[in-house]
N, C-alpha and C positions, 0 to 999 in steps of 0.2 A: 134671780134677775134675768131679764131678757138680754139678748146679744146687743141690741142697740143701746140699752141702758148702760151696759158695761162700757161701751164705746164712749158714751157721753160722760161717764165718770172719768175715764182716762183723759178725754179731751179737756175737761175742766181742770184736772190736776195739771196737765201740761200748760194750760192757760194761766192758772193762778200761780203755780210755783215758778213758771217761766217768767212771769211779770215781776214776781218778788225778786228773782235772781237778777233781772235786768235793772230793777230799781236799786239793788245793792251794789251792782258793779258798773252800770252804765255802758256795758259792752253791747254793741249792736248784735253780736252773735248770740246773745242771750235771748233774742227775740225769735230765734229759729223754732224753739219748742212751742211757744204760743201760736206761731203761724201754723205749725202742724196741728196743734190743738183745734184751731178754727176749722181747718180742712176736715179733720176727723169728725168734729161736731156737725159740720155740714153734711157729710156723707152718712152719718149715723141715722139721720132722718130718712135718707133714701133706703138704708138697710131695713129700717122699720117698715117700709112699704114693700119689702120683699125683693129689692133690687140686688141681684147676685153680683153684678159688676161693681157696684158700690162697696160690697163686702170685700171683694178682691182688692179694690183700691185702698180701703182702710187697712187691710192686712199688710199691704206693701208700705203704706205710710208709717204704720206702727213699727215695722221692721227697720225702716230707714231711720226713724227718730231714735230707735233703740241703739243702732250703730253710731249715730251722730253723738249720742250722749256719752259714749265711751271715752272720747277725748277729754272732756272736762273732768271726768272721774279720774282718769289716769294723770293728767297734768296738774289740775288744780285741787283735786280731791274735794270737789264741790258736793256739799250735802244735798243741795237742791237737785243736782244732776243725778245723784244716787236715788233720790225719791222718784224722780221722773223715769229713770231707767228701770227700776224694779217694777213700778206699776205698768210700764209699757211692756216689759217682758212677760209679766203675769197675764196681761190682757192678750198679748200676741199668742201665747200658748192656749189660752181659753178660746180665742177666735178659731185657731186651727183645729182644736179638738172638737168644737161644736160643728165646724164646717164638715169635718170628716164624718162625724156622727150623723149629720143630716143627709149626707150622700148615700149612706148605707140603707 
């Protein structure tokens, strides 16, 4: 899969699982992950066009949402948060590895 496709998959997971989490808890903070999903989805199309600034923004957004998902995992032991955290961390590592590989 190409880099922007991985971003889109991660964004869709954040959107879908985040909305499921919101519907089950009705907590407004559950909408943070879907918001990040929308942003990542938007910037993934820019990455597909070769925009390196958009790639940097997606890497930062993915790192931020990964850190933000730690609190629901620690406090509430949320299964949804674990799913989103694991996919975001895997994608973050993939983004960084591909970016380093492309610069060589």
